[in-house]
Structure formats: structure tokens, C-alpha cells
N, C-alpha and C positions, 0 to 999 in steps of 0.2 A: 504494500500500500504506500503510495506516494501522496503525501498530504498537500503538496504545493499546488496552489491554485484551486483547490477543491472547495465546494460548497458543503459545509458541515453543520448539522443541527445538533446542539447539545441541550438536553433537558436537565433540570436541576443544576443550572449553571451559576446560580448566585452564591453557592457555598460548596464546601467539601470537595469531593473528587471531580465533580462537574466543573467547578470554578477552576481548580488547579489544571485540569486538562485544557480548558478554554484558553488559559494564559499561555500554555505551552504551544498550542496550535496557532495562536495569534502571531507567532514568529515565522509562519510558513506561507505568508501571502495568501491566506485563505479568506473565504467569505463565511463568516461565522454567524449562524442563527442561534442566539442564546435565549432560552426560555426558562422562566421560573415564576412561581407565584409571589415571590418576595421582590417587590418593585424597587425598593431602595438597594437591596443587595445586587440586583440586576444592573442598576445604574452604576454602582461602584465597580463591578467586575467589567462592565463595558469600558469605563474610563481606564482601568488598569490594562485591559487587553489592548486598547488603542495606544497606550504608552509603550507596552511591550512591542507592538508592531512598529511603532516609530523608532524605537531603539534598535530593532533588528534591521530596519532599512538603513539607518545611519551606519551601523556596523558593517553591513554588506557593502555599502558605498565605499567605506574606508578600506575594506579588504580589496575591493575592485581596483582602487587606485594603486594599492601596494603590489598586488599580484593578479593582474587582469587575466592571465591565462588559466589560473586554477581556482582561486578562492571565490570568484564571482559565481562560477558554475556550481560550487558546493554549497553556497549559501542557501539556507532554507527559504529566505524571502525573495528568491530571484524570479518568482512568477508574478510579481506585482505586489502592491500593498494590501494589507488585510483590511477588510471591511466588516463592521459589526452590525448585526441586525437584532437588537434586543426586543423581545415581546413578552409581556406579562402573561403567564399561562398557568392555570391550575389544572393539573392532570386528572383531577376528579370531575372536570367539566368537559364532557365529550363534545358538546356543541362548540365550546371555545377552541378545542383542539382542531376541529374541522374548519373553523373560521381562520385559524392561523395558517393552515395548509392552503386555504383558498386565497390567501394574500400573496402566495409565492409568485404566481404569474405576473401580477402587477409590479412586483419588485424585480422581475426578470431573473428569478432564482430557480434552479433545478438542483435538488438535493442529491448529492453523491455519497454522503455518509450520514448516518443517524446514530448518535451515541446517547443512550438514555440512562440518566442517573437519578431522576426525581423519584422519591419514595418516602414511605413513612413506616415506622416500626411500632413495637408494642411491648409493654411490660405489665403483663397480668396473667394469672392462671386461666387456663382454658374454661374451667367451670364458672369463673367470675366474669368472663368476657361477654358482654351483650352482643347480640347479633348485629346491631347497628355499627359497632366497632369493627366487626369482621367485614361487613359490607364496605365500610369506608376504606379500610386497608386494601381490600381487593380492587376497589375502584381506582385508587391511586397507583398501586403497585402492579396490577395486572391489566385491567381493562384500559387504563390510560395509555400505557406503552403499546398495547395491542392495537388500539384505535389509530394511534399516530402511525405505527408501522404500516398498517393496512392502507391508510390514506396515501402514504408515500410510495408504496410498492409499484403501482402502475407506472409512475413517472420514472422511477429508478430502473425498472425493467426496460422501459422504452429507451432509456439512455444508455443501455448496455450493461446495466448492473450497478453495483456499489457495495458499500459495507454497512452493516448494522451491528451495533454492540449494545448490550443491555446489562445493567448491574444486577447480578443476583447476589448470593451470599453463601457462606459456609452452610447456613441453615436452609439454603435451597437444595442442599444435598441430603440433609437428614433433619428430622424433627428435633426441636430444642425447647426446653422448659421456658415458659413465660413468653414464647414467641409463636404461639400456635397459628394465628392468622397471618403473621408476617412470613413464617416458614411456608405455610400453604401457598401464599401468593407468589413466593419465589420458586417453589416447585412448579406451579402452573406456568410461570413465566419461562422457565427452562424448557418445559414440554412444548410450549408454543413456538419458541424461537428455534429449537432444534428441528421441529417439523418444518418451519419456514426455510431453514437452511437446506434440508433434504429435498424439498419440493422445488427450490429455485436455484440450485447449484448451476444447472445448465444455462440459466438466464444471467449468470455472472454475479449473483448476489453471494456475499460471504458474511457469515455471522460469527461474532465472538460473544461468548457469555463470560462476564467478569465475576469471578468467585471471590468476593471480598471477605477478608478476615477482620482483624482489629485495626481500624483506621480512625484517627482522631477527627471525626466529623461531628456535626450536631444531631445526628440521627437519633441517638438515645435521649437527648434533651427534649426533642419534639415527639418522642414515642408516646402512644396513647396508654394511659392506665385504665383500670377497669371501669372508671367513671367517664372515660372519654376525654380526660384532661391530660395536659402535657406532663410527661415524667419529670421534666425540669432540671435534670442533672445528667452529667456524663458518667457512664459506668466506669468503675476503676479499671477494668480490663481494657476498655476502649481508650481510656486516657493514657494507657501505657502502649498503645499501638503505634503504627507508623504514621507519619504526617501525610496529609493529602497530597503534598508535593511529591513525596517519594512514591505514593500510590500511583500518581499520574505518570511518573517515569516508567513504572512497571507496566501500566496499561498501554502507554505509547509503544513500548517495545513489542508487546503482544499484538497490538493492532497493526504495526508495520509488517509483522510476520503472518498476519491474518490467522492467528491461532483460534481454534474452535473454543477453547476455554483458556482464560487468563487468570490464574490464581494471583491474588493481590494481598499482601500482608507480610507477616513475619513467621516466627516459629509455630504459631497457632495453626498454620496450614498443615502441619504434620498430622492433625486429627483426621485428615482425608485418608492418609495411609493407614492410620490406626483402624478406621472404619472398614477399609477394604480388606486388610489382612487379619485384623483381630476384632471381628464384629462383636463378640461377647464382651471384651474389654471396653469397647466403645460404648456399648449400652450401659455398662456399670458406671463409666465416667460421666455420662450424660445425666444419669439419675441423681448424681451427687451435686449437680448445679444448685446453688442457693439463690433464693429470691433477691432481686435487686431493690 
């Protein structure tokens, strides 16, 4: 995957991994469609992405003066300057998703890559979680990404293909205490996008599923408790995780290689091997998880 000059849509772009990846891609002369429900966060990441793009252009020009035969060709920004298209979007609002897609022709944009990071988590026992919380989590984590992907598929196929990536989680691989709805939404997400990849490989579409471990984002702060309120704090394990910037570097490497799965995190990713080779031990470990 060559990011230079591509039109790339990133959801959940105002914070966390989405924001960090947007800032990295701003250096590649891309057209970035950045969406998030947080209007102020979106404004700030747009400003920073524009600064990153301007800095890259300046650096590329300086390199070109010094070494015109080599450095200019290698510069990420040599396909033109980055342009940012911020749009406030709540992934729980299917009509708003369709309206954002409908704006693309008037902006002269044809999406070649879609990277989805918007999501919401949970901190409550299954028996205490009301159905309305389950539905809200599924709307944001599953139906929102599905609606957006399906809306863009026809134009991506018509354009010869493209790349889709979606943020799942370690708990998209197995059930996890106090995350029943979150885990279920990520399981569903993986099933859908693996099917999309299988059905559309010949059309030039490539799909990467991001298997996130412990990353220092705000997802635990905004997780829903049993009453539908925000959890309000970062979990200790998450606080000790890798930075969003390091996560973005891992993601970028995986996207370049068009990996079907991109594990992101630190030593906690070893749980995937434990589950595969020692399922009994894995089940015992999971049962010992304490409430947050």
C-alpha cells in the first residue's frame, strides 16, 4: 500500500489511534477525510494535521535542494500537499453516515482507503447490563462501520479496489468479563469484514483487522457502566499500555504490508498464543479478571 496521494477516510479521528494515524498520514500528501462526533477534538486534530503536512512539505523542499536526484523521490509528501476534510459524525446515526458519503461527489473525492477507529466500550457485568446499552454499543461498534463500508464499497470497486481497516480488539477474539456487549460487537465486526475480504478479493479490495491490546486511549473513560453513564477513568492496565503514537506506527507498518490482521500492543498480545495453544489455561486466567 502506497499512501501518497490517496484519499483516506478515518473515523474516530479526534483522539486515540485514529488521531495518531491521521497525523502520520498527513505527511504523505494525502486527502484526509476525518470524522468524529467530538467537534472540538476534530478541529484540533485538523489544525495539527495541517501543521504536520506543512512541515513535511518544507522538509521535502529542503531535501530536494540538497539532493535532487534521491531525496525528493523518497519523500512521503512528493505527491502534493495534504488536504483535510473534517466532518462531525456520530457513528450511531446511520442517516448522518449516509449524508457524509453523499457529500463526497460535490467535494470531488473518491475514497481509496477507509480506516475505522470510532467505538465505545463497556464496564458492567452481563446480568446488570440493560438491553439499551447492548443496542447502543452494537450501533456504534458494528452497524456504524458496516453502514459506512457498504456505502463506500461500490465506488471503491468501481475505482479498482482499495483498502479497508477496522479496529477490533483482543476481546474480539474471545469473551472477556465486564465487556460482554463490547466483545460481541467486535466478534461481529470481525465476521463481517473477513467475509467482505473473501467476497471482494478479486475486485482489488484488501482488508486489515486491527487487534488492539492495551493502548492509552480514552476508550475506558467513555465506556458505559450498567446505568449507561461514562466509566470516567482509565483502567490501570490500559494506563500502562503503549501510546497511541506507537500504536499508529505498528498499524502503519501493517497497512503498508496489507496484513489481514494487525496485532497492536505490547506483551499482553501473548494471550493470543496462550488461547491457541493452552485453551484451558486461558479460560482459568480469564475467570480471574477482577471488576474495574
